[in-house]
C-alpha positions as CSV (number, residue, x, y, z in Angstrom):
1,M,0.2,-0.2,0.3
2,S,2.6,2.6,-1.2
3,Q,0.6,4.9,-2.9
4,Q,-1.6,7.1,-1.1
5,Y,-5.2,8.4,-1.7
6,V,-7.4,11.2,-1.4
7,V,-10.0,10.2,0.7
8,A,-13.6,11.9,1.6
9,V,-15.8,11.0,4.5
10,V,-19.4,12.1,4.3
11,G,-21.1,12.4,7.4
12,A,-18.2,12.8,9.0
13,T,-19.9,14.6,12.3
14,G,-22.1,11.3,12.6
15,A,-21.4,8.1,14.6
16,V,-20.5,6.1,12.0
17,G,-18.3,8.8,10.3
18,Q,-16.5,9.4,13.1
19,K,-15.7,5.3,13.3
20,I,-14.7,5.3,10.0
21,I,-12.1,8.3,10.9
22,E,-11.1,6.2,13.9
23,K,-10.3,3.0,11.6
24,L,-8.5,5.1,9.0
25,V,-6.1,6.2,11.4
26,E,-5.8,3.1,13.6
27,R,-5.3,1.0,10.6
28,S,-2.8,3.4,9.0
29,F,-4.7,3.8,5.4
30,P,-2.8,5.4,2.8
31,Y,-4.5,8.5,2.6
32,S,-2.5,11.8,1.1
33,T,-5.4,14.0,2.0
34,L,-8.6,13.4,4.1
35,K,-11.4,15.4,3.2
36,L,-14.4,15.6,6.2
37,L,-18.0,16.3,4.3
38,A,-21.1,17.3,6.2
39,S,-24.2,19.1,6.0
40,K,-24.1,22.8,5.6
41,R,-24.8,23.5,9.0
42,S,-21.3,21.7,10.1
43,A,-19.5,23.3,7.7
44,G,-16.4,25.5,9.1
45,K,-16.3,23.5,12.1
46,Q,-12.7,22.2,12.6
47,E,-11.9,18.7,13.7
48,E,-8.3,17.4,15.3
49,I,-7.4,14.2,13.9
50,N,-4.1,12.6,14.5
51,G,-2.3,15.5,15.3
52,F,-3.6,17.6,12.5
53,T,-6.5,20.0,12.2
54,Y,-9.2,19.6,9.5
55,T,-11.7,21.6,8.7
56,I,-15.3,20.2,7.7
57,E,-16.9,21.1,4.4
58,E,-20.2,20.7,2.8
59,A,-21.0,18.0,0.9
60,T,-21.8,19.2,-2.5
61,P,-21.0,18.1,-6.0
62,E,-17.8,20.0,-6.5
63,A,-16.7,18.8,-3.7
64,F,-15.5,15.4,-5.1
65,E,-13.3,16.7,-7.3
66,G,-10.1,14.7,-6.9
67,V,-11.4,12.3,-4.5
68,D,-10.2,8.9,-5.1
69,I,-12.4,7.3,-2.3
70,A,-15.5,8.5,-1.1
71,F,-17.2,6.8,2.1
72,F,-20.7,7.7,2.8
73,S,-22.4,7.5,6.2
74,A,-24.8,10.5,5.7
75,G,-28.2,8.6,5.2
76,G,-29.5,7.1,1.8
77,S,-31.0,10.7,0.8
78,I,-27.7,12.1,0.7
79,S,-26.4,9.0,-1.0
80,K,-28.8,9.0,-3.9
81,A,-27.9,12.8,-4.1
82,L,-24.3,12.5,-4.3
83,A,-23.1,9.0,-4.3
84,K,-22.9,9.0,-8.6
85,E,-21.9,13.0,-8.4
86,A,-18.8,11.6,-6.7
87,S,-18.3,8.4,-8.8
88,G,-18.8,10.6,-12.1
89,R,-16.1,12.6,-10.9
90,G,-13.8,9.6,-10.7
91,A,-14.1,8.6,-6.6
92,I,-15.0,5.1,-5.9
93,V,-18.0,5.4,-3.4
94,I,-18.4,3.3,-0.7
95,D,-22.3,3.5,0.6
96,N,-23.1,2.6,4.3
97,T,-26.9,3.5,3.7
98,S,-29.8,1.0,2.0
99,A,-29.7,3.4,-1.4
100,F,-27.8,0.9,-3.8
101,R,-27.7,-2.3,-1.9
102,M,-29.9,-4.1,-3.9
103,D,-29.5,-2.6,-7.1
104,K,-28.0,-5.4,-9.4
105,D,-25.4,-3.3,-10.8
106,T,-23.9,-2.5,-7.6
107,P,-22.0,-5.0,-5.3
108,L,-22.8,-5.6,-2.0
109,V,-19.7,-6.5,-0.3
110,V,-18.1,-8.3,3.1
111,P,-14.5,-8.8,2.0
112,E,-14.6,-11.8,4.0
113,V,-17.5,-13.6,2.0
114,N,-17.6,-11.9,-1.7
115,K,-14.5,-9.9,-2.1
116,Q,-14.9,-10.9,-5.7
117,A,-17.5,-9.0,-6.4
118,L,-15.5,-6.1,-6.0
119,H,-14.0,-6.5,-9.6
120,E,-17.9,-5.7,-10.6
121,Q,-18.2,-2.3,-9.2
122,T,-18.8,0.7,-11.6
123,G,-18.2,3.5,-9.4
124,I,-20.2,2.5,-6.2
125,I,-20.2,-0.3,-3.6
126,A,-22.7,-0.6,-1.2
127,N,-22.0,-1.8,2.6
128,P,-24.4,-4.1,3.7
129,N,-26.9,-3.8,6.8
130,C,-25.1,-3.9,10.2
131,S,-26.9,-7.1,11.1
132,T,-26.2,-9.1,8.1
133,I,-22.9,-7.8,8.0
134,Q,-22.0,-10.0,11.2
135,M,-24.4,-13.0,10.3
136,V,-22.8,-13.5,6.9
137,C,-19.3,-13.8,8.3
138,A,-20.4,-16.4,10.5
139,L,-22.1,-18.3,7.9
140,E,-19.8,-18.4,4.8
141,P,-17.2,-20.5,6.1
142,I,-19.8,-22.9,7.0
143,R,-21.6,-22.8,3.7
144,Q,-18.0,-23.1,1.8
145,Q,-17.5,-26.6,4.0
146,F,-21.0,-28.0,4.6
147,G,-23.6,-26.0,2.4
148,L,-26.3,-23.9,3.8
149,N,-30.0,-24.6,3.3
150,K,-31.7,-22.6,5.5
151,V,-31.7,-19.6,7.9
152,I,-33.8,-18.3,10.4
153,V,-32.6,-15.4,12.3
154,S,-34.0,-13.3,15.6
155,T,-31.9,-10.1,15.9
156,Y,-31.3,-8.2,19.3
157,Q,-30.0,-4.9,18.0
158,A,-28.9,-2.1,19.9
159,V,-30.3,1.6,19.8
160,S,-27.1,2.9,18.3
161,G,-28.5,1.4,15.0
162,A,-31.3,4.0,15.0
163,G,-28.9,6.9,15.7
164,A,-27.7,9.7,18.4
165,A,-31.1,10.7,19.1
166,A,-32.0,7.1,20.2
167,I,-29.1,6.7,22.2
168,N,-29.9,10.0,23.9
169,E,-33.9,8.7,24.4
170,L,-32.4,5.2,26.3
171,T,-30.1,7.6,28.1
172,I,-32.9,9.8,29.5
173,Q,-35.3,6.6,30.0
174,S,-33.0,4.7,31.8
175,E,-32.7,7.7,34.5
176,R,-36.3,8.2,34.9
177,I,-37.6,4.5,34.4
178,S,-39.1,4.6,38.0
179,E,-41.3,7.7,36.7
180,K,-42.7,5.7,34.2
181,L,-43.1,8.7,32.1
182,P,-40.5,8.2,29.3
183,N,-41.9,10.5,26.8
184,P,-40.7,8.3,23.8
185,E,-40.4,10.6,20.4
186,I,-37.9,7.9,18.5
187,L,-38.6,4.5,18.3
188,P,-39.8,2.3,16.6
189,V,-39.5,4.7,13.9
190,K,-39.6,8.5,14.1
191,S,-41.9,8.9,11.5
192,A,-44.4,6.3,13.0
193,E,-48.0,7.4,14.5
194,K,-46.8,5.5,17.9
195,H,-43.5,5.5,19.9
196,Y,-42.5,3.2,22.6
197,P,-40.1,3.5,25.4
198,I,-36.9,1.4,24.9
199,A,-35.6,1.8,28.6
200,G,-36.4,-1.4,30.1
201,N,-38.3,-2.8,27.1
202,V,-38.2,-4.9,23.9
203,I,-39.6,-3.6,20.9
204,P,-40.1,-6.2,17.7
205,Q,-40.3,-3.6,15.4
206,I,-37.1,-2.0,13.4
207,D,-38.4,-0.2,10.4
208,V,-41.7,0.1,9.0
209,F,-44.3,-3.0,8.3
210,T,-44.8,-4.3,4.7
211,E,-47.8,-5.9,3.5
212,D,-46.5,-9.6,4.3
213,G,-46.0,-8.6,8.1
214,F,-42.4,-8.5,7.7
215,T,-40.5,-5.1,8.5
216,F,-38.0,-3.5,5.7
217,E,-35.1,-4.2,8.1
218,E,-36.1,-8.0,8.3
219,L,-36.5,-7.8,4.3
220,K,-33.1,-6.0,4.1
221,M,-31.4,-9.2,5.9
222,M,-33.3,-11.7,4.1
223,N,-32.8,-10.7,0.5
224,E,-29.2,-8.9,1.3
225,T,-27.8,-12.2,2.6
226,K,-29.2,-14.3,-0.4
227,K,-27.2,-11.6,-2.8
228,I,-24.0,-11.6,-0.9
229,M,-24.1,-15.3,-0.3
230,S,-25.2,-15.7,-4.1
231,L,-28.0,-18.2,-2.7
232,P,-31.0,-16.7,-4.7
233,E,-33.2,-19.7,-3.4
234,L,-31.8,-19.9,0.3
235,A,-34.8,-20.2,2.5
236,I,-34.5,-17.6,4.8
237,A,-36.6,-15.5,7.6
238,A,-36.0,-12.8,9.9
239,T,-37.1,-11.0,13.1
240,C,-36.0,-7.9,14.0
241,V,-36.3,-6.3,17.7
242,R,-34.6,-3.3,19.3
243,V,-33.3,-4.1,22.9
244,P,-31.9,-1.5,25.5
245,V,-28.1,-1.9,24.7
246,V,-26.3,0.9,23.5
247,T,-23.9,-0.8,21.1
248,G,-23.4,-4.2,20.0
249,H,-25.9,-6.4,17.6
250,S,-26.7,-9.8,18.7
251,E,-28.5,-12.5,16.8
252,S,-29.8,-16.3,17.5
253,V,-29.2,-18.1,14.2
254,Y,-30.7,-21.4,13.3
255,I,-29.4,-23.0,10.5
256,E,-29.6,-26.2,8.3
257,V,-26.7,-27.4,6.6
258,G,-26.4,-29.5,3.2
259,K,-24.4,-32.1,4.5
260,D,-25.3,-34.9,6.7
261,D,-23.8,-36.1,10.0
262,V,-22.2,-32.7,10.8
263,T,-20.9,-32.0,14.1
264,V,-21.0,-29.3,16.7
265,D,-16.8,-29.9,17.1
266,E,-16.6,-29.7,13.5
267,L,-18.6,-26.2,13.2
268,K,-16.7,-24.6,16.1
269,Q,-13.3,-26.2,14.8
270,L,-14.2,-24.4,11.3
271,L,-14.9,-21.1,13.0
272,A,-12.0,-20.9,15.4
273,T,-10.0,-20.7,12.1
274,S,-11.9,-18.6,10.0
275,K,-10.6,-15.1,9.5
276,G,-12.8,-12.6,11.3
277,I,-14.3,-14.7,13.7
278,T,-13.6,-15.4,17.6
279,L,-15.3,-18.6,18.6
280,Q,-16.5,-18.0,22.3
281,D,-17.9,-20.8,23.2
282,S,-17.5,-22.9,26.7
283,P,-21.0,-23.4,28.5
284,D,-19.3,-25.2,31.4
285,Q,-17.2,-21.7,31.8
286,Q,-20.2,-19.6,30.9
287,L,-18.1,-18.0,28.1
288,Y,-20.1,-16.9,25.3
289,P,-20.5,-13.8,23.2
290,M,-22.4,-10.6,24.8
291,P,-22.6,-6.6,23.4
292,F,-20.9,-5.4,26.6
293,F,-17.8,-7.1,25.6
294,A,-17.9,-6.8,21.9
295,E,-17.8,-2.9,21.9
296,D,-14.9,-1.9,20.4
297,K,-13.7,-4.8,18.8
298,D,-13.5,-5.6,15.5
299,D,-14.2,-9.5,15.0
300,V,-17.6,-10.9,15.3
301,F,-18.1,-13.4,18.1
302,V,-20.0,-16.4,18.1
303,G,-21.0,-18.9,20.3
304,R,-23.6,-21.3,21.9
305,I,-23.4,-23.8,19.1
306,R,-25.6,-26.8,19.6
307,K,-27.4,-29.0,17.6
308,D,-30.7,-28.9,16.9
309,P,-32.5,-32.1,18.7
310,S,-35.3,-32.5,16.1
311,N,-33.4,-32.1,13.1
312,K,-30.1,-34.1,12.0
313,N,-29.0,-31.0,9.8
314,G,-30.0,-28.4,12.1
315,F,-27.9,-26.3,14.4
316,H,-28.3,-23.2,16.5
317,M,-25.7,-20.2,17.1
318,W,-25.3,-16.9,18.9
319,I,-23.8,-14.1,17.1
320,V,-22.7,-10.9,18.3
321,S,-20.8,-7.8,16.8
322,D,-20.1,-4.1,17.5
323,N,-22.6,-2.4,14.9
324,L,-21.1,0.5,14.4
325,L,-17.4,-1.6,13.5
326,K,-17.3,-4.5,11.4
327,G,-21.5,-3.4,11.2
328,A,-20.3,-0.7,9.4
329,A,-16.9,1.6,9.4
330,L,-14.8,-1.1,9.6
331,N,-16.4,-3.3,7.0
332,S,-16.4,-0.2,4.6
333,I,-12.5,0.3,5.3
334,Q,-11.9,-3.4,4.9
335,I,-13.7,-2.9,1.4
336,A,-11.7,0.0,0.7
337,E,-8.4,-2.2,1.2
338,A,-9.6,-4.9,-0.5
339,L,-10.0,-2.9,-3.6
340,I,-6.3,-1.8,-3.1
341,E,-5.2,-5.2,-2.7
342,E,-7.1,-6.4,-5.5
343,G,-5.5,-3.6,-7.9
344,I,-8.9,-2.3,-8.4
345,L,-8.0,1.1,-7.0
346,S,-5.0,2.3,-9.2
């Protein structure tokens, strides 16, 4: 990585944008210039990064002149308005929103799973949904070794996935939980007619409902998994739930493999040696993944692996990861690193 690149971060003042900047520095990403782009409201503010002072600029089409890589994390509407403006000026866009994920001409990439899809990019690469990323990281080694026929997932998603306002609401409600006066305004969906408290509660709705009873978040997981793993006929269903945790998504995942006579030990050995996976699975020592301990960690943590008692090819597992890191910022940077490694970004 001797060559250096002009890098732009769109949504630089947001939670994911801040994590992208943090990881660019931590991983010594080879940038010569770092452009921090945000709303007009934030333009002119200064930020100290790795001993240097940067001035935030307004995200406009002209701001992408000369940019090699543009990380987008400012919401779908901004991506729809500016991503093609950036790619049209020569940048490769790595987009953290749902704007392009299911577009047939846009690669949807988790480098540990489908890095080869980067060669199909035409200027925009989509970063998958946070819950999808951690799940496919754990499932891909299993698919390669034993096949994968079915997935049923229930998520336990942290409020940071809904933004800073949701974190603030959880904090305030937690402090006043005994008063039973939560005054919710954000969750489950800010634009919805009803809102519910998250402190001391679990909300079985993330995003709005579709006609078939699934939410858009659930459909994202289902459709994105099929696309990333190139399994269009995969039997998959998801239930996505918001829980009163600040950071770190957890998932209870049931799978059915294609090969007979697979053992729990074989799955454990496989995952223990898989890139980006940390196996935490010692029930006798009460060792299993938890979001409290996954925060600020890069890996996806897997545990509670056990065989289904009624299906010889069925297994259950528990998957946890920091939704702001591997679920967003880190995966984006790993995509950029892979572009360089694959010789795509010259």
